C-alpha positions in Angstrom: -118.6 32.9 -74.0 -116.7 29.6 -74.5 -113.6 31.0 -72.6 -115.8 32.5 -69.9 -117.5 29.1 -69.4 -114.2 27.3 -69.1 -112.9 29.8 -66.6 -115.9 29.2 -64.4 -115.9 25.4 -64.7 -112.2 25.0 -63.9 -112.3 26.5 -60.4 -115.7 24.9 -59.8 -114.2 21.5 -60.5 -111.3 22.1 -58.1 -113.8 23.0 -55.5 -115.6 19.8 -56.0 -112.4 17.8 -55.5 -111.4 19.8 -52.4 -113.7 17.8 -50.0 -112.2 14.6 -51.2 -108.7 15.8 -50.2 -109.9 17.2 -47.0 -111.3 13.9 -45.8 -108.5 11.7 -47.2 -106.9 11.3 -43.7 -110.1 10.1 -42.3 -110.5 7.1 -44.6 -108.3 4.3 -45.8 -107.4 3.5 -49.3 -109.9 0.6 -49.3 -112.7 3.1 -48.6 -111.9 5.1 -51.8 -113.9 4.0 -54.9 -112.5 5.9 -57.9 -115.3 5.1 -60.3 -118.0 6.3 -57.9 -116.2 9.5 -57.0 -115.5 10.4 -60.6 -119.1 9.7 -61.5 -120.2 12.1 -58.8 -117.7 14.8 -60.0 -118.7 14.4 -63.6 -122.4 14.8 -62.8 -121.7 18.0 -60.9 -119.6 19.4 -63.8 -122.3 18.5 -66.2 -124.8 20.4 -64.1 -122.6 23.4 -64.1 -122.2 23.3 -67.9 -126.0 23.1 -68.3 -126.4 26.2 -66.2 -123.8 28.0 -68.3 -125.6 26.9 -71.5 -128.8 28.4 -70.2 -126.9 31.7 -69.5 -125.5 31.6 -73.1 -128.9 30.9 -74.6 -130.4 33.9 -72.8 -127.9 36.3 -74.4 -127.8 37.6 -78.0 -128.6 35.0 -80.6 -125.9 34.0 -83.1 -127.6 36.1 -85.8 -127.8 39.3 -83.7 -125.1 42.0 -84.0 -124.7 45.3 -82.4 -122.7 48.3 -83.7 -121.8 51.4 -81.7 -120.8 54.9 -82.8 -119.8 58.1 -81.1 -119.3 61.5 -82.7 -117.6 64.5 -81.2 -118.2 67.9 -82.9 -116.5 71.3 -82.8 -117.2 74.3 -85.0 -117.5 78.0 -85.4 -119.5 80.1 -87.9 -119.1 83.8 -88.8 -121.8 85.9 -90.4 -120.8 89.4 -89.2 -124.5 90.4 -88.9 -125.2 93.8 -87.4 -125.7 93.2 -83.7 -127.4 96.6 -83.4 -130.0 95.6 -85.9 -130.8 92.3 -84.2 -127.9 90.1 -85.5 -126.6 87.4 -83.2 -122.9 87.9 -82.4 -122.6 84.8 -80.2 -122.5 82.5 -83.2 -118.9 83.5 -83.7 -118.0 81.5 -80.6 -116.5 78.0 -80.7 -119.2 75.4 -80.1 -119.1 71.7 -79.3 -121.4 68.7 -79.0 -121.6 64.9 -79.2 -124.0 62.1 -80.1 -124.0 58.4 -79.5 -125.7 55.7 -81.6 -126.4 52.0 -81.3 -127.5 49.8 -84.2 -129.0 46.4 -83.5 -129.5 43.9 -86.3 -130.9 40.4 -86.3 -132.0 37.9 -88.9 -134.5 35.0 -88.5 -134.1 33.4 -91.9 -130.7 34.5 -93.0 -132.3 36.7 -95.7 -134.5 39.1 -93.6 -133.3 41.8 -91.3 -134.8 43.4 -88.2 -133.0 46.7 -87.5 -133.3 49.0 -84.5 -131.4 52.3 -84.1 -131.0 54.0 -80.7 -129.5 57.5 -80.2 -128.6 60.0 -77.6 -126.8 63.3 -77.8 -126.4 67.0 -77.2 -125.5 68.5 -80.5 -127.9 71.3 -81.5 -125.4 74.2 -81.3 -125.4 76.6 -84.3 -121.7 76.2 -84.8 -122.0 72.5 -85.6 -125.5 72.5 -87.1 -124.3 71.7 -90.6 -123.4 68.2 -89.4 -126.2 65.7 -89.4 -126.3 65.5 -85.6 -128.6 63.8 -83.1 -130.0 65.6 -80.1 -132.4 64.0 -77.6 -134.3 65.5 -74.6 -132.1 65.5 -71.5 -129.5 63.5 -73.5 -131.6 60.4 -73.0 -131.1 57.2 -75.1 -134.2 56.8 -77.3 -135.3 54.5 -80.1 -134.8 56.5 -83.2 -136.2 54.1 -85.8 -137.1 50.5 -86.3 -137.6 48.5 -89.5 -138.0 45.0 -90.8 -136.8 44.1 -94.3 -137.5 40.8 -96.1 -137.4 39.3 -99.6 -140.4 38.4 -101.7 -139.2 36.0 -104.3 -135.7 36.4 -105.8 -135.9 40.0 -107.0 -138.2 42.0 -104.6 -137.4 43.5 -101.2 -140.1 44.8 -98.8 -139.5 47.1 -95.8 -141.9 48.1 -93.1 -140.9 50.4 -90.2 -141.6 53.4 -88.0 -139.9 56.8 -88.2 -138.5 55.7 -91.5 -138.5 57.9 -94.7 -140.7 56.8 -97.6 -137.5 56.9 -99.7 -135.7 54.4 -97.5 -135.4 51.8 -100.3 -134.6 54.4 -103.0 -131.3 54.4 -105.0 -129.8 57.8 -105.6 -127.1 58.0 -108.2 -124.6 60.0 -106.3 -121.2 59.1 -104.9 -120.3 62.4 -103.3 -120.0 61.7 -99.5 -119.9 65.1 -98.0 -120.8 65.4 -94.3 -123.0 68.5 -94.3 -126.7 68.2 -94.0 -127.4 70.8 -96.7 -125.7 69.0 -99.6 -125.8 65.4 -98.6 -128.9 64.8 -100.6 -127.1 65.7 -103.9 -129.7 68.3 -104.8 -132.8 66.0 -104.4 -134.1 67.8 -101.4 -137.9 67.3 -101.8 -138.6 64.4 -104.2 -136.8 61.9 -101.9 -139.7 62.3 -99.4 -138.4 62.2 -95.9 -141.5 62.9 -93.7 -140.9 59.8 -91.5 -143.7 58.2 -89.5 -145.1 54.7 -90.4 -143.4 53.5 -93.6 -143.8 50.7 -96.1 -141.9 50.3 -99.3 -140.7 47.9 -101.9 -137.8 47.6 -104.3 -137.4 45.5 -107.4 -134.1 44.4 -109.0 -134.5 43.8 -112.7 -130.9 42.7 -113.0 -128.0 44.2 -115.0 -128.0 47.3 -112.7 -131.6 48.4 -113.2 -133.8 48.8 -110.1 -137.1 50.4 -109.2 -138.7 51.3 -105.8 -141.8 52.8 -104.3 -142.4 54.0 -100.7 -145.1 55.5 -98.5 -144.9 57.2 -95.1 -147.5 58.8 -92.9 -148.2 59.8 -89.3 -148.9 56.8 -87.0 -152.3 58.1 -86.0 -153.6 59.1 -89.4 -152.4 56.7 -92.0 -153.7 57.2 -95.6 -156.6 59.4 -94.7 -157.5 63.1 -95.1 -156.2 64.2 -91.7 -152.7 62.9 -92.1 -149.8 64.3 -94.1 -149.1 61.4 -96.3 -146.1 61.1 -98.7 -145.5 58.8 -101.6 -142.5 58.4 -103.8 -141.3 56.4 -106.9 -137.7 55.8 -107.9 -135.9 54.1 -110.8 -132.1 53.8 -111.1 -129.5 52.3 -113.3 -125.9 51.6 -112.3 -123.1 50.6 -114.8 -119.5 49.8 -114.1 -118.4 53.4 -113.4 -121.5 55.5 -113.8 -125.1 55.7 -112.7 -128.3 57.6 -113.2 -131.5 57.8 -111.2 -134.9 59.5 -111.3 -137.4 60.1 -108.5 -140.9 61.5 -108.1 -142.4 62.4 -104.8 -145.7 63.8 -103.6 -146.4 65.2 -100.1 -149.4 66.7 -98.5 -148.3 70.0 -97.2 -150.8 70.5 -94.3 -152.0 73.8 -95.6 -155.8 74.0 -95.6 -158.6 76.3 -94.7 -160.7 73.6 -93.1 -158.8 71.8 -90.3 -156.6 69.2 -92.0 -159.1 68.0 -94.6 -158.4 68.3 -98.3 -154.8 69.4 -97.9 -152.8 70.7 -100.8 -150.3 68.3 -102.4 -146.8 69.3 -103.2 -144.8 67.4 -105.8 -141.2 67.3 -107.0 -139.2 65.2 -109.4 -135.4 65.0 -109.6 -132.6 63.4 -111.7 -129.1 62.6 -110.5 -126.1 61.0 -112.0 -122.5 60.2 -111.3 -119.4 59.2 -113.2 -116.2 57.6 -111.8 -113.3 57.8 -114.2 -110.3 55.6 -114.1 -107.0 56.8 -112.7 -106.5 59.8 -110.4 -109.4 61.9 -111.7 -112.2 62.7 -109.3 -115.7 61.2 -109.4 -118.4 63.6 -110.6 -121.9 63.7 -109.1 -124.7 66.1 -110.2 -128.4 66.5 -109.4 -131.3 68.6 -110.4 -134.8 69.0 -109.0 -138.0 70.7 -110.0 -141.1 71.0 -107.8 -144.3 72.9 -107.0 -145.7 74.1 -103.7 -149.5 73.8 -103.8 -149.9 76.2 -100.8 -147.9 79.0 -102.5 -149.3 81.7 -104.7 -149.4 80.9 -108.4 -146.7 83.4 -109.2 -144.2 81.7 -106.8 -145.3 78.1 -106.5 -142.5 76.4 -108.5 -138.9 76.0 -107.4 -135.7 74.3 -108.4 -132.6 72.8 -106.8 -129.2 71.8 -108.2 -126.0 70.3 -107.1 -122.5 69.4 -108.4 -119.7 67.7 -106.5 -116.2 66.2 -107.1 -114.6 63.6 -104.9 -111.1 62.1 -104.8 -111.1 58.9 -102.9 -107.3 58.6 -102.5 -105.7 61.8 -101.5 -103.0 60.7 -99.0 -104.7 58.4 -96.5 -108.1 60.0 -96.9 -110.9 61.3 -99.1 -111.2 64.9 -100.4 -114.4 66.4 -101.7 -115.6 69.8 -103.0 -119.2 70.7 -103.9 -121.7 73.5 -104.4 -125.5 73.5 -104.6 -128.6 75.4 -103.6 -129.0 75.6 -99.9 -132.7 76.3 -100.1 -135.3 75.9 -102.8 -134.9 78.5 -105.5 -138.4 79.9 -105.9 -139.3 81.2 -109.3 -138.2 84.8 -110.0 -135.9 84.9 -107.0 -132.1 84.7 -106.8 -130.5 81.3 -106.1 -128.8 80.9 -102.7 -125.9 78.5 -102.8 -123.6 76.6 -100.4 -120.0 75.9 -101.2 -118.0 73.4 -99.2 -114.8 71.3 -99.0 -114.1 68.4 -96.7 -111.4 65.8 -96.0 -112.2 62.5 -94.4 -109.1 61.0 -92.7 -109.2 57.6 -91.0 -106.7 57.5 -88.1 -107.3 53.8 -87.7 -110.0 51.1 -88.2 -112.3 52.7 -85.6 -111.5 56.4 -85.6 -112.0 59.0 -88.4 -111.5 62.8 -88.4 -113.5 64.9 -90.8 -112.8 68.7 -91.1 -115.1 70.7 -93.4 -115.3 74.4 -94.4 -118.3 76.0 -96.0 -119.8 79.3 -97.2 -123.5 79.9 -97.3 -124.9 82.5 -99.7 -127.7 84.7 -98.5 -129.6 86.9 -101.0 -131.8 88.9 -98.5 -130.8 92.5 -98.0 -128.7 93.2 -94.9 -127.9 89.6 -94.4 -124.2 88.6 -94.7 -123.0 85.3 -96.1 -122.0 82.8 -93.5 -118.7 81.0 -93.3 -118.2 78.0 -91.1 -115.4 75.6 -90.0 -116.3 72.4 -88.3 -114.5 69.1 -87.3 -116.1 65.8 -86.5 -114.3 63.0 -84.8 -116.0 59.7 -85.2 -115.5 56.4 -83.3 -117.1 53.1 -84.4 -116.9 49.9 -82.4 
């Protein structure tokens, strides 16, 4: 803005001096009063600077920043289902998509943070569905979420927001950074309640790596009453120099009821996750386990489990390599577990561009349903 202002003031000043030169042949040297003419010119320049300052004040404040991101996706999946029996053979085709995100952040005190995320995209094709993509109606740019975070004392942080998960302030002990939406939660699929809606949460830092957090989220029109599907979660975590462990407990009303939405059943889940990062060239190890109960299910099939294990090498050539496996859906009691296996490589081409290929296999236990193999590539730009 300083350079822009200078570029405008310079020609404007020359323009102010032009009438003086144009009329020089009409006056004698005795008619010219340097002090008076310079005073007039300076007052006009000052007025122009004042206008420019008003323009500058109307733009982003000094504490506001904006970040932009664009993702392009391409992928194909192959499940070889029997088309004659209703299988979909078109999912073997190459599919593409994109999304675009804007993040706005501002601070009013230097310690608080107002955050707004906007998104647009067309990325709901089956061939790229394993990426955590954003798709909006008619590819319109919409506000995805908004939150305000502020400190209370020296150790507590509070967040309020909309379309934010109850677990937004939770700490999950996992360093695996895989790009797929199935395994990115490190096996804690339900206890990290992610129902969205109106959210309020708080986190407390005890020091020496120990933290605790609590969060609530519910629908905007039915907050904390019998008609709304409320969710509540608790989290505690500890992080050492090269290891960490966390535990989480979540409860969520499931919406299943015989009488409208009153007296809904309540599902619960708890999970434990941990990581270890050894010295040298060995990979980091992340693991997770979850147990839960579905109140709306029959007693013989109301409990479920999830598990996860992942390895990640942060320096393989210029990029990061990771491999992992975990349950792709809840493993209901007395049923076979269905897993997903994946490998990815995250390769930064430069400071603002990253390419991430991933290959995965999804295990299906249902009779007549083939396992699914997928290959996808994401190209990300940040600026």
